C-alpha positions as CSV (number, residue, x, y, z in Angstrom):
1,M,-17.2,-75.0,116.5
2,Q,-14.3,-72.7,116.3
3,D,-12.9,-71.1,113.1
4,F,-9.2,-70.5,112.8
5,R,-8.4,-67.6,110.5
6,L,-5.1,-67.1,108.7
7,P,-3.0,-64.8,111.0
8,D,-0.6,-62.1,110.0
9,L,2.7,-64.1,109.7
10,G,4.9,-61.1,110.0
11,E,5.8,-57.9,108.2
12,G,2.2,-57.1,107.6
13,L,2.0,-59.5,104.6
14,P,-1.5,-59.6,103.3
15,E,-1.7,-63.2,102.1
16,A,-0.1,-66.6,102.0
17,E,-0.1,-69.6,99.8
18,L,-1.1,-73.0,101.2
19,V,1.7,-75.4,100.5
20,Q,0.2,-78.5,102.1
21,W,-2.1,-79.6,104.9
22,L,-0.4,-81.7,107.7
23,V,-3.8,-82.9,108.9
24,A,-7.0,-84.1,107.4
25,E,-10.7,-83.7,108.2
26,G,-11.6,-85.8,111.2
27,D,-8.1,-85.8,112.7
28,T,-7.7,-85.0,116.4
29,V,-5.1,-82.3,117.0
30,N,-3.3,-81.0,120.1
31,L,-2.6,-77.4,121.0
32,N,0.4,-76.0,119.1
33,Q,0.5,-79.1,116.8
34,N,1.5,-78.0,113.2
35,I,-1.5,-78.3,110.9
36,A,-0.3,-76.7,107.7
37,E,2.6,-75.3,105.7
38,V,2.1,-71.9,104.1
39,E,4.3,-69.8,102.0
40,T,4.4,-66.0,102.4
41,A,6.3,-63.6,100.3
42,K,9.2,-64.2,102.7
43,A,9.4,-68.0,103.4
44,V,7.6,-71.2,104.1
45,V,6.4,-71.4,107.7
46,E,4.5,-74.1,109.7
47,L,1.2,-73.1,111.1
48,P,0.5,-74.4,114.6
49,S,-3.0,-75.0,115.9
50,P,-4.3,-72.6,118.5
51,Y,-6.9,-75.1,119.7
52,A,-7.1,-78.7,120.8
53,G,-9.9,-80.6,119.2
54,T,-11.0,-82.3,116.0
55,V,-10.6,-80.9,112.5
56,Q,-14.1,-80.4,111.3
57,K,-13.5,-78.7,107.9
58,L,-10.5,-77.6,105.8
59,H,-11.6,-74.6,103.9
60,H,-8.8,-74.4,101.3
61,A,-6.7,-76.8,99.2
62,A,-3.0,-76.9,98.5
63,G,-2.0,-74.1,96.1
64,D,-4.7,-71.7,97.2
65,T,-3.7,-68.1,98.0
66,I,-5.4,-67.1,101.2
67,D,-5.9,-63.6,102.5
68,V,-4.9,-62.8,106.1
69,G,-8.1,-63.0,108.2
70,D,-9.8,-65.7,106.0
71,V,-11.1,-68.8,107.7
72,I,-8.8,-71.7,106.8
73,V,-10.0,-74.5,109.2
74,T,-12.9,-75.2,111.5
75,F,-12.3,-77.1,114.7
76,A,-14.8,-79.0,116.9
77,L,-13.2,-78.2,120.3
78,E,-12.7,-81.0,122.8
79,G,-16.0,-82.1,124.3
80,E,-18.1,-81.0,121.3
81,A,-19.8,-83.2,118.8
82,V,-18.4,-83.6,115.3
83,D,-20.6,-83.3,112.2
84,A,-23.8,-83.0,114.2
85,A,-26.3,-80.2,114.3
86,P,-26.9,-78.7,117.7
87,A,-30.3,-79.2,119.2
88,V,-32.8,-76.5,118.6
89,P,-35.0,-76.4,121.7
90,A,-37.2,-73.4,122.5
91,A,-34.7,-72.4,125.2
92,A,-31.4,-72.6,123.3
93,A,-28.1,-72.8,125.0
94,E,-26.7,-69.5,126.1
95,P,-23.9,-67.9,124.0
96,E,-21.5,-68.4,126.9
97,E,-21.3,-72.1,125.9
98,E,-19.9,-71.0,122.5
99,E,-17.5,-68.6,124.2
100,K,-15.9,-71.1,126.5
101,A,-12.2,-70.5,127.1
102,T,-9.9,-72.0,124.5
103,P,-6.1,-72.1,124.3
104,N,-4.7,-69.3,122.2
105,L,-1.1,-69.3,120.9
106,V,0.5,-65.9,120.8
107,G,0.5,-64.6,117.3
108,Y,-2.0,-67.1,116.0
109,G,-5.8,-67.1,116.0
110,A,-7.8,-64.8,118.0
111,A,-8.8,-64.6,121.7
112,P,-12.3,-65.9,122.5
113,R,-14.8,-63.2,121.6
114,K,-17.0,-61.8,124.4
115,N,-19.9,-61.1,122.1
116,A,-19.5,-63.9,119.7
117,R,-22.5,-64.5,117.4
118,P,-24.4,-67.7,118.1
119,Q,-24.6,-70.5,115.6
120,R,-26.9,-69.6,112.7
121,R,-29.4,-72.4,113.5
122,A,-29.5,-71.5,117.1
123,R,-30.1,-67.9,116.2
124,A,-32.9,-68.8,114.0
125,A,-34.5,-70.9,116.7
126,R,-34.3,-68.0,119.2
127,A,-35.9,-65.7,116.7
128,G,-38.8,-68.1,116.3
129,S,-37.9,-68.9,112.7
130,P,-39.3,-72.2,111.5
131,V,-36.9,-75.0,110.9
132,S,-38.3,-77.9,109.0
133,A,-37.5,-81.5,109.8
134,D,-36.0,-82.0,106.4
135,T,-33.7,-79.0,106.9
136,A,-32.6,-80.3,110.3
137,V,-31.8,-83.7,108.8
138,L,-29.8,-82.2,105.9
139,E,-27.8,-80.0,108.3
140,A,-27.0,-82.9,110.6
141,A,-26.2,-85.4,107.9
142,P,-22.6,-85.9,106.5
143,H,-22.1,-84.8,102.9
144,D,-22.0,-88.3,101.5
145,A,-25.5,-88.9,102.7
146,I,-26.7,-85.8,101.0
147,V,-25.3,-86.6,97.6
148,E,-26.9,-90.0,97.7
149,Q,-30.4,-88.6,98.1
150,P,-32.6,-89.2,95.1
151,M,-32.5,-85.6,93.9
152,E,-31.9,-84.2,90.4
153,R,-29.4,-81.7,91.9
154,P,-27.6,-81.4,95.2
155,V,-29.3,-79.4,97.9
156,E,-26.1,-77.9,99.3
157,R,-23.2,-76.2,97.6
158,P,-21.2,-78.7,95.5
159,R,-17.9,-79.6,97.1
160,S,-14.8,-78.3,95.3
161,T,-11.7,-76.2,95.9
162,P,-11.5,-72.4,95.3
163,P,-9.3,-72.8,92.2
164,V,-11.8,-75.3,90.7
165,R,-14.7,-73.1,91.4
166,K,-13.0,-70.2,89.6
167,F,-12.1,-72.5,86.8
168,A,-15.8,-73.5,86.5
169,R,-17.0,-69.9,86.6
170,D,-14.5,-68.9,83.8
171,L,-16.0,-71.6,81.6
172,G,-19.6,-70.9,82.6
173,V,-20.0,-74.4,84.1
174,D,-22.6,-75.0,86.8
175,L,-20.8,-77.2,89.4
176,A,-24.2,-78.6,90.4
177,L,-24.3,-80.4,87.1
178,V,-20.8,-81.9,87.3
179,E,-20.4,-85.5,88.4
180,P,-17.7,-85.6,91.1
181,T,-14.9,-88.2,91.1
182,G,-12.8,-86.9,93.8
183,E,-12.5,-88.3,97.3
184,N,-15.6,-87.9,99.4
185,G,-17.5,-86.4,96.5
186,L,-15.0,-83.6,95.7
187,I,-15.3,-82.1,92.3
188,T,-11.9,-81.9,90.6
189,R,-10.6,-79.8,87.8
190,G,-10.6,-82.9,85.6
191,D,-14.4,-83.3,86.3
192,V,-15.0,-79.8,85.1
193,E,-12.9,-80.3,82.0
194,A,-14.7,-83.5,81.3
195,Y,-18.1,-81.9,81.6
196,A,-17.0,-79.0,79.4
197,G,-15.8,-81.4,76.8
198,R,-19.1,-83.4,76.8
199,T,-21.1,-80.2,76.4
200,G,-19.1,-78.9,73.5
201,M,-17.2,-76.1,75.1
202,A,-14.2,-75.7,72.8
203,D,-10.6,-75.3,74.2
204,A,-11.8,-75.2,77.8
205,Q,-8.4,-75.6,79.3
206,A,-6.9,-72.9,77.2
207,Q,-9.7,-70.5,78.1
208,A,-9.2,-71.1,81.8
209,A,-5.5,-70.7,81.6
210,A,-5.8,-67.4,79.9
211,S,-8.3,-66.0,82.4
212,A,-7.1,-67.7,85.5
213,P,-3.4,-67.6,85.8
214,S,-3.5,-68.9,89.4
215,V,-2.4,-72.4,88.4
216,T,0.6,-73.8,86.5
217,T,-0.3,-74.8,82.9
218,T,2.0,-76.6,80.5
219,D,1.7,-77.4,76.7
220,E,4.3,-78.6,74.2
221,R,6.0,-75.2,73.9
222,V,5.6,-73.2,77.1
223,T,4.9,-73.6,80.8
224,R,3.1,-70.8,82.6
225,R,3.5,-70.3,86.4
226,P,1.9,-67.7,88.6
227,I,4.2,-65.0,89.9
228,R,3.8,-65.2,93.7
229,G,5.5,-66.1,97.0
230,V,9.2,-65.6,97.4
231,R,9.8,-65.0,93.6
232,K,7.2,-62.2,93.5
233,A,8.6,-60.5,96.7
234,T,12.2,-60.7,95.4
235,A,11.2,-59.2,92.1
236,E,9.3,-56.3,93.7
237,A,12.2,-55.6,96.1
238,M,14.8,-55.7,93.3
239,V,12.8,-53.3,91.1
240,R,12.2,-51.0,94.0
241,S,15.9,-51.0,94.8
242,A,17.1,-50.6,91.2
243,F,14.9,-47.5,90.6
244,S,15.2,-45.9,94.0
245,A,19.0,-46.2,94.7
246,P,21.6,-45.0,92.2
247,H,23.7,-48.2,91.9
248,V,27.5,-48.1,91.2
249,T,29.5,-51.3,90.8
250,T,33.3,-51.6,91.1
251,F,35.5,-54.6,90.7
252,Q,38.8,-55.9,92.0
253,T,40.6,-59.1,91.0
254,I,42.9,-60.4,93.7
255,D,45.2,-63.3,94.7
256,V,43.5,-65.4,97.4
257,T,46.1,-68.2,97.6
258,A,46.8,-67.4,101.2
259,T,43.1,-67.6,102.1
260,M,42.8,-70.9,100.3
261,E,45.8,-72.2,102.2
262,L,44.3,-71.0,105.5
263,V,41.0,-72.7,104.7
264,A,42.8,-76.0,103.9
265,S,44.8,-75.9,107.1
266,L,41.7,-75.3,109.2
267,K,40.0,-78.3,107.6
268,G,42.8,-80.4,108.9
269,D,42.7,-79.0,112.5
270,R,41.1,-81.6,114.8
271,S,40.0,-79.0,117.2
272,L,37.8,-77.5,114.5
273,E,36.2,-80.8,113.5
274,G,32.5,-80.3,112.8
275,H,33.0,-76.6,111.7
276,R,33.1,-75.9,108.0
277,I,35.2,-72.8,107.5
278,G,35.3,-71.8,103.8
279,V,36.1,-68.8,101.7
280,M,32.6,-67.4,102.4
281,A,33.3,-67.2,106.1
282,V,36.6,-65.5,105.6
283,A,35.0,-63.0,103.3
284,A,32.3,-62.4,105.8
285,K,34.9,-61.7,108.5
286,A,36.7,-59.4,106.1
287,V,33.5,-57.5,105.3
288,C,32.8,-56.9,109.0
289,L,36.3,-55.6,109.6
290,A,36.1,-53.3,106.6
291,L,32.7,-51.9,107.6
292,G,34.2,-50.8,110.9
293,R,36.8,-48.8,108.9
294,N,34.3,-47.5,106.3
295,P,30.9,-46.8,108.1
296,S,29.3,-45.2,105.1
297,L,28.9,-48.7,103.6
298,N,27.0,-49.7,106.8
299,A,24.3,-47.1,106.6
300,K,20.9,-46.5,105.1
301,W,19.1,-43.5,103.4
302,D,16.0,-42.6,105.3
303,E,14.0,-40.7,102.8
304,Q,11.0,-40.1,105.1
305,A,13.0,-38.7,107.9
306,G,15.5,-36.9,105.7
307,E,18.4,-38.6,107.5
308,I,21.4,-40.9,106.9
309,V,21.4,-43.6,109.5
310,E,24.8,-45.1,110.3
311,H,24.7,-48.5,112.1
312,H,27.3,-49.2,114.8
313,Y,26.7,-53.0,114.4
314,V,26.7,-55.3,111.3
315,N,23.6,-57.4,110.6
316,L,25.0,-59.3,107.7
317,G,22.6,-60.5,105.0
318,V,23.7,-63.6,103.1
319,A,22.0,-64.2,99.8
320,A,20.8,-67.8,99.4
321,A,19.4,-69.4,96.2
322,T,16.5,-71.7,96.9
323,E,14.0,-73.6,94.8
324,R,11.5,-70.9,95.6
325,G,13.8,-68.0,94.7
326,L,16.4,-65.8,96.1
327,I,16.2,-64.9,99.8
328,V,18.6,-63.0,102.1
329,P,18.6,-64.2,105.7
330,V,20.4,-62.1,108.2
331,I,23.1,-62.9,110.7
332,P,22.6,-60.4,113.6
333,D,25.7,-58.7,115.1
334,A,28.0,-60.6,112.7
335,D,30.8,-58.1,113.6
336,A,30.9,-59.5,117.2
337,M,31.5,-63.1,115.9
338,T,34.7,-65.0,115.6
339,L,35.6,-66.7,112.3
340,V,34.3,-70.0,113.6
341,E,31.1,-68.5,114.8
342,L,30.5,-66.8,111.4
343,A,31.1,-70.1,109.6
344,D,28.6,-71.9,111.8
345,A,26.0,-69.2,111.4
346,I,26.4,-69.2,107.6
347,G,26.1,-73.0,107.5
348,E,23.0,-73.1,109.6
349,L,21.5,-70.2,107.6
350,A,22.1,-72.0,104.3
351,A,20.6,-75.3,105.5
352,T,17.5,-73.6,106.9
353,A,17.1,-71.6,103.6
354,R,17.4,-74.7,101.5
355,S,14.7,-76.5,103.5
356,G,12.4,-73.5,103.1
357,K,12.0,-73.0,106.8
358,T,13.6,-69.5,107.2
359,P,11.2,-67.4,109.2
360,P,10.2,-63.9,108.0
361,A,11.8,-62.3,111.0
362,A,15.2,-63.7,110.0
363,M,15.1,-61.8,106.7
364,T,14.8,-58.3,108.1
365,G,17.1,-55.7,109.7
366,G,20.1,-56.3,107.4
367,T,22.7,-53.5,107.2
368,F,25.0,-55.0,104.5
369,S,24.8,-58.1,102.3
370,I,27.2,-60.6,100.7
371,T,26.4,-63.0,97.8
372,N,28.5,-65.8,96.4
373,F,27.8,-66.3,92.8
374,G,31.2,-67.9,92.5
375,V,29.7,-71.3,93.5
376,F,28.0,-71.3,90.1
377,G,31.3,-70.8,88.3
378,V,30.6,-67.1,87.6
379,E,33.7,-64.7,87.7
380,A,31.9,-61.4,88.4
381,G,28.6,-59.7,88.4
382,T,26.7,-56.5,89.3
383,P,24.6,-57.5,92.4
384,I,21.6,-55.3,93.2
385,L,21.3,-53.8,96.6
386,N,19.0,-55.2,99.2
387,P,16.4,-52.4,99.8
388,G,17.5,-50.2,102.7
389,E,21.2,-51.2,102.5
390,A,24.1,-49.1,101.2
391,G,26.2,-52.0,99.8
392,I,26.4,-55.6,98.7
393,L,29.6,-57.6,97.9
394,G,29.7,-60.3,95.3
395,L,32.2,-63.1,95.4
396,G,33.4,-64.6,92.1
397,T,34.7,-68.1,91.6
398,V,38.2,-69.0,92.7
399,A,40.3,-70.2,89.8
400,K,43.9,-71.1,89.1
401,R,45.6,-68.5,86.9
402,P,49.0,-67.3,85.9
403,W,49.7,-64.3,88.3
404,E,52.6,-62.1,89.2
405,H,53.9,-63.3,92.6
406,E,57.2,-62.1,94.2
407,G,58.4,-60.8,90.8
408,Q,57.7,-63.9,88.8
409,I,54.7,-65.5,87.1
410,A,53.2,-68.3,89.1
411,L,49.9,-70.3,89.1
412,R,47.8,-68.7,91.9
413,D,44.3,-68.9,93.2
414,V,42.5,-65.8,91.9
415,M,39.0,-64.3,92.4
416,T,37.1,-61.2,91.5
417,L,35.2,-59.1,94.0
418,S,32.2,-57.1,92.8
419,L,30.9,-54.3,95.1
420,S,27.7,-52.5,94.4
421,F,26.8,-49.4,96.5
422,D,24.3,-46.6,96.8
423,H,26.0,-43.5,95.4
424,R,23.8,-41.3,97.5
425,L,25.5,-42.6,100.6
426,V,28.9,-43.8,99.3
427,D,31.3,-41.8,97.2
428,G,33.6,-43.6,94.8
429,A,36.6,-43.1,97.0
430,E,34.8,-44.6,100.0
431,G,33.6,-47.6,98.0
432,S,37.1,-48.1,96.7
433,R,38.7,-47.9,100.1
434,F,36.2,-50.5,101.5
435,L,36.9,-52.9,98.6
436,V,40.7,-52.5,99.1
437,D,40.3,-53.3,102.8
438,V,38.2,-56.5,102.1
439,A,40.8,-57.5,99.4
440,G,43.6,-56.9,101.8
441,V,42.3,-59.4,104.3
442,L,41.6,-62.0,101.6
443,E,45.0,-61.6,100.1
444,Q,46.7,-61.7,103.5
445,P,44.4,-63.2,106.2
446,G,47.0,-62.4,108.8
447,R,46.2,-58.7,108.3
448,A,43.0,-59.3,110.2
449,M,45.1,-59.3,113.3
450,L,46.0,-55.7,112.6
451,L,42.4,-54.4,112.0
452,R,39.8,-53.3,114.5
């Protein structure tokens, strides 16, 4: 048997939530086959198997929060028996059999241990400890056979998931007394509630909800959900940013009719078929150009080193609203991209974020961010800085308004830009110049030809 422990999925994150299993006990899996989806504080990632063999046991259920290093699945490697106790002769097999070479995927699992501890039963046999025939039978038999034995209480630990076990502990329920109704003799939350109700434990569900906020609970008036995953990480980052960097936000409302006309003309260009170039892409290009002229907005405050670090490249973070919360994937070296390349990168980034597949590494290393709350019909806002960045630009909705144009009042496409910046790094004058440069490109996209 070989245990697979939850690896560090990046950024030193200490835990992950199991979203769903992609395999079941008894399934045969190949090396690198995806076996589960887990959600870290950054994103949902698929977990590949570092071994080829049979799934012997799944140690957790969907919804469980698992610490890095905890065993999540046990495999019977190819060539090993499944659900069978090893023989216990006087001369037990040498540990080298247990340490046979197994495939190991970089970043997942652990390399075979040279001094791996032998199986418990084999160790007992080598030590001369007595092993009764009844014990050997129970260890070799599948669980269903055990629960069918004519005993008042099960011999082995009742089968349930970690949340159900905690739920039972909070209620003071002995799981050994609970009749299981789940698949393969699994004790469910409902089984525990039913037992608590029969034994007169009042308001069992409310007691558990109050003491174990690890599950979602709903009544007629409120729904309670645990704070975890992407939502928890976003909240912590925003609070850290808000209380560590002195935020200043400045606004500018501009006429973007020329940009909207440019976008419309590009949509009708057959040579650009398959490329979706919108206002967001034009704004991203304007930001990259403006950062080249205003480097203080493309810097970070290194408190530990006592330095201001100016970046000579633009890793552009693009805020994306997902079902799991706000994330900010990064487009590396965005300043080196053409308008078409930026549009493609933004489209791919958004699609990946909506599917929940953005890897943690794709959300690090940003130097400046952009967020488009205009898609929700919002005119302006005060965006909070991504930690470690000097600025973030918010795009408001584009709306038709009466506007002064060439000395007359005309109906024009108008939007408001909202720039938040770290006042330790950026003076008001520098922030204003940056915003004017961005606005200039959006008002007259042809000006981009003049900037470098």
